[in-house]
C-alpha positions as YAML, in Angstrom:
chain: A
units: angstrom
residues:
- id: 1
  name: MET
  ca: [0.02, -0.03, 0.25]
- id: 2
  name: SER
  ca: [1.60, 3.47, -0.95]
- id: 3
  name: ILE
  ca: [0.68, 6.34, 1.21]
- id: 4
  name: THR
  ca: [-0.14, 9.54, -0.38]
- id: 5
  name: LYS
  ca: [0.44, 13.15, 0.61]
- id: 6
  name: SER
  ca: [-1.09, 15.87, -0.61]
- id: 7
  name: ALA
  ca: [-0.34, 19.75, -1.16]
- id: 8
  name: LEU
  ca: [-2.40, 22.49, -2.14]
- id: 9
  name: LEU
  ca: [-1.26, 24.88, -4.73]
- id: 10
  name: LEU
  ca: [-3.10, 28.80, -4.99]
- id: 11
  name: ILE
  ca: [-2.29, 29.74, -8.39]
- id: 12
  name: ASP
  ca: [-2.31, 33.34, -9.26]
- id: 13
  name: ILE
  ca: [-5.33, 34.55, -7.10]
- id: 14
  name: GLN
  ca: [-4.33, 37.91, -7.42]
- id: 15
  name: ASP
  ca: [-6.01, 41.30, -7.27]
- id: 16
  name: GLY
  ca: [-5.02, 42.32, -10.84]
- id: 17
  name: LEU
  ca: [-7.61, 39.71, -12.29]
- id: 18
  name: ASP
  ca: [-10.37, 41.52, -11.34]
- id: 19
  name: GLU
  ca: [-9.42, 44.05, -14.26]
- id: 20
  name: LEU
  ca: [-12.15, 42.66, -16.31]
- id: 21
  name: ASP
  ca: [-11.35, 45.30, -19.09]
- id: 22
  name: TYR
  ca: [-7.67, 44.04, -19.09]
- id: 23
  name: TYR
  ca: [-8.53, 40.65, -19.36]
- id: 24
  name: GLY
  ca: [-11.59, 40.82, -21.61]
- id: 25
  name: GLY
  ca: [-14.83, 40.75, -19.77]
- id: 26
  name: GLN
  ca: [-16.66, 38.80, -17.06]
- id: 27
  name: ARG
  ca: [-15.20, 35.65, -15.07]
- id: 28
  name: ASN
  ca: [-16.99, 32.50, -15.17]
- id: 29
  name: ASN
  ca: [-16.24, 31.72, -11.72]
- id: 30
  name: PRO
  ca: [-17.36, 34.56, -9.35]
- id: 31
  name: ASP
  ca: [-17.09, 32.34, -6.16]
- id: 32
  name: ALA
  ca: [-13.68, 30.82, -6.98]
- id: 33
  name: GLU
  ca: [-11.88, 33.10, -4.27]
- id: 34
  name: GLY
  ca: [-14.46, 31.93, -1.47]
- id: 35
  name: ASN
  ca: [-13.94, 28.41, -2.75]
- id: 36
  name: CYS
  ca: [-10.42, 28.49, -2.69]
- id: 37
  name: ARG
  ca: [-10.60, 30.28, 1.08]
- id: 38
  name: LYS
  ca: [-12.66, 27.04, 2.14]
- id: 39
  name: ILE
  ca: [-10.19, 24.80, 0.94]
- id: 40
  name: LEU
  ca: [-6.98, 26.81, 2.40]
- id: 41
  name: ASP
  ca: [-8.83, 26.68, 5.78]
- id: 42
  name: LEU
  ca: [-9.06, 23.16, 5.59]
- id: 43
  name: PHE
  ca: [-5.47, 22.55, 4.77]
- id: 44
  name: ARG
  ca: [-4.11, 25.00, 7.41]
- id: 45
  name: ALA
  ca: [-6.42, 23.15, 10.26]
- id: 46
  name: LYS
  ca: [-4.79, 20.08, 9.13]
- id: 47
  name: ALA
  ca: [-1.49, 21.63, 8.90]
- id: 48
  name: TRP
  ca: [-1.01, 20.22, 5.37]
- id: 49
  name: PRO
  ca: [1.21, 21.88, 2.84]
- id: 50
  name: ILE
  ca: [0.57, 24.87, 1.10]
- id: 51
  name: PHE
  ca: [2.13, 26.75, -1.46]
- id: 52
  name: HIS
  ca: [1.03, 29.95, -2.95]
- id: 53
  name: ILE
  ca: [1.86, 30.68, -6.57]
- id: 54
  name: GLN
  ca: [2.13, 34.33, -7.68]
- id: 55
  name: HIS
  ca: [2.41, 35.41, -11.32]
- id: 56
  name: ASN
  ca: [5.00, 38.14, -12.16]
- id: 57
  name: SER
  ca: [4.06, 39.47, -15.46]
- id: 58
  name: THR
  ca: [6.95, 40.44, -17.49]
- id: 59
  name: ASN
  ca: [4.75, 42.65, -19.57]
- id: 60
  name: ALA
  ca: [5.19, 46.27, -17.77]
- id: 61
  name: ASP
  ca: [1.40, 47.00, -19.00]
- id: 62
  name: SER
  ca: [0.00, 44.05, -17.00]
- id: 63
  name: PRO
  ca: [-1.77, 44.22, -13.69]
- id: 64
  name: LEU
  ca: [0.09, 41.26, -12.44]
- id: 65
  name: HIS
  ca: [3.37, 42.97, -13.31]
- id: 66
  name: PRO
  ca: [5.41, 43.18, -9.98]
- id: 67
  name: SER
  ca: [5.33, 47.15, -10.06]
- id: 68
  name: LYS
  ca: [1.53, 47.19, -10.17]
- id: 69
  name: PRO
  ca: [-1.06, 46.73, -7.28]
- id: 70
  name: GLY
  ca: [-2.63, 44.14, -8.82]
- id: 71
  name: ASN
  ca: [0.30, 41.87, -8.45]
- id: 72
  name: GLN
  ca: [-1.03, 41.27, -4.49]
- id: 73
  name: ILE
  ca: [-2.24, 37.94, -3.83]
- id: 74
  name: LYS
  ca: [-5.89, 38.66, -2.73]
- id: 75
  name: SER
  ca: [-6.40, 39.42, 0.94]
- id: 76
  name: ILE
  ca: [-9.15, 36.50, 0.66]
- id: 77
  name: VAL
  ca: [-6.21, 33.82, 0.56]
- id: 78
  name: ALA
  ca: [-3.20, 35.76, 1.36]
- id: 79
  name: PRO
  ca: [-0.31, 33.64, 2.51]
- id: 80
  name: LEU
  ca: [0.82, 33.21, 6.54]
- id: 81
  name: ALA
  ca: [4.24, 33.91, 7.03]
- id: 82
  name: ASN
  ca: [5.02, 29.82, 7.02]
- id: 83
  name: GLU
  ca: [3.67, 29.63, 3.94]
- id: 84
  name: PRO
  ca: [6.02, 29.80, 0.64]
- id: 85
  name: VAL
  ca: [5.20, 32.06, -2.01]
- id: 86
  name: ILE
  ca: [6.64, 31.22, -5.19]
- id: 87
  name: GLY
  ca: [7.09, 33.61, -8.16]
- id: 88
  name: LYS
  ca: [6.48, 32.40, -11.81]
- id: 89
  name: SER
  ca: [6.24, 34.77, -14.98]
- id: 90
  name: VAL
  ca: [4.78, 31.81, -17.44]
- id: 91
  name: ASN
  ca: [1.51, 29.77, -17.33]
- id: 92
  name: SER
  ca: [3.19, 27.03, -15.53]
- id: 93
  name: ALA
  ca: [4.40, 26.89, -11.98]
- id: 94
  name: PHE
  ca: [7.06, 24.27, -12.74]
- id: 95
  name: ILE
  ca: [8.57, 26.31, -15.51]
- id: 96
  name: GLY
  ca: [11.47, 28.71, -13.85]
- id: 97
  name: THR
  ca: [10.66, 27.73, -10.43]
- id: 98
  name: ASP
  ca: [11.62, 25.37, -7.55]
- id: 99
  name: LEU
  ca: [8.40, 24.13, -6.86]
- id: 100
  name: LYS
  ca: [8.93, 20.73, -7.88]
- id: 101
  name: ASN
  ca: [12.13, 20.47, -5.65]
- id: 102
  name: ARG
  ca: [9.91, 21.63, -2.86]
- id: 103
  name: LEU
  ca: [7.42, 19.16, -3.36]
- id: 104
  name: ASP
  ca: [9.68, 16.37, -3.79]
- id: 105
  name: ALA
  ca: [11.68, 17.53, -0.85]
- id: 106
  name: GLN
  ca: [8.55, 16.98, 1.45]
- id: 107
  name: ASN
  ca: [7.45, 13.59, -0.31]
- id: 108
  name: ILE
  ca: [4.36, 15.35, -1.94]
- id: 109
  name: THR
  ca: [2.34, 12.98, -4.29]
- id: 110
  name: ASP
  ca: [-0.91, 14.35, -4.74]
- id: 111
  name: LEU
  ca: [-1.50, 18.04, -5.37]
- id: 112
  name: ILE
  ca: [-5.07, 20.09, -5.30]
- id: 113
  name: ILE
  ca: [-4.69, 22.87, -7.72]
- id: 114
  name: VAL
  ca: [-7.03, 25.98, -7.37]
- id: 115
  name: GLY
  ca: [-6.83, 29.31, -8.87]
- id: 116
  name: LEU
  ca: [-9.04, 32.05, -10.88]
- id: 117
  name: THR
  ca: [-7.45, 31.26, -14.40]
- id: 118
  name: THR
  ca: [-8.55, 27.74, -14.80]
- id: 119
  name: GLU
  ca: [-8.27, 27.89, -18.84]
- id: 120
  name: HIS
  ca: [-4.32, 29.22, -18.54]
- id: 121
  name: CYS
  ca: [-2.24, 28.76, -15.34]
- id: 122
  name: VAL
  ca: [-4.41, 26.31, -13.37]
- id: 123
  name: SER
  ca: [-4.61, 23.92, -16.36]
- id: 124
  name: THR
  ca: [-1.08, 24.38, -17.62]
- id: 125
  name: THR
  ca: [0.32, 23.72, -13.92]
- id: 126
  name: ALA
  ca: [-2.33, 20.80, -13.60]
- id: 127
  name: ARG
  ca: [-1.27, 19.22, -16.98]
- id: 128
  name: MET
  ca: [2.54, 19.46, -16.27]
- id: 129
  name: ALA
  ca: [2.07, 18.23, -12.37]
- id: 130
  name: ALA
  ca: [0.35, 14.94, -14.09]
- id: 131
  name: ASN
  ca: [3.15, 14.44, -16.49]
- id: 132
  name: MET
  ca: [5.54, 14.85, -13.76]
- id: 133
  name: GLY
  ca: [3.68, 11.95, -11.84]
- id: 134
  name: TYR
  ca: [1.70, 13.65, -9.10]
...
């Protein structure tokens, strides 16, 4: 019997994604932040591993550029001091980051992946995670 160990990845839950004009209209998941918070609360209560992923756009005009207020992680899921924040600049949380090393160091086998842009960074990260065996 193999033992699984899960971690939560919160992907790009940032203030800038509220700038609907920049991103082309209404979101299809208006309750996402609240649902992400419920999952985050469960992981915190169980002291299970949590990783916040923050998109740091390289486009200076993007609301998610590090120089913009929209780069901030939304307060509803703001990381605690002991919860790592991993910055990325592409769709996948694995490219150009040490996420895989961190997961492997904690013997993580399963990932719960949540976020606001399911059709972009969440799905890309989930597909790569599956390809890596998570």
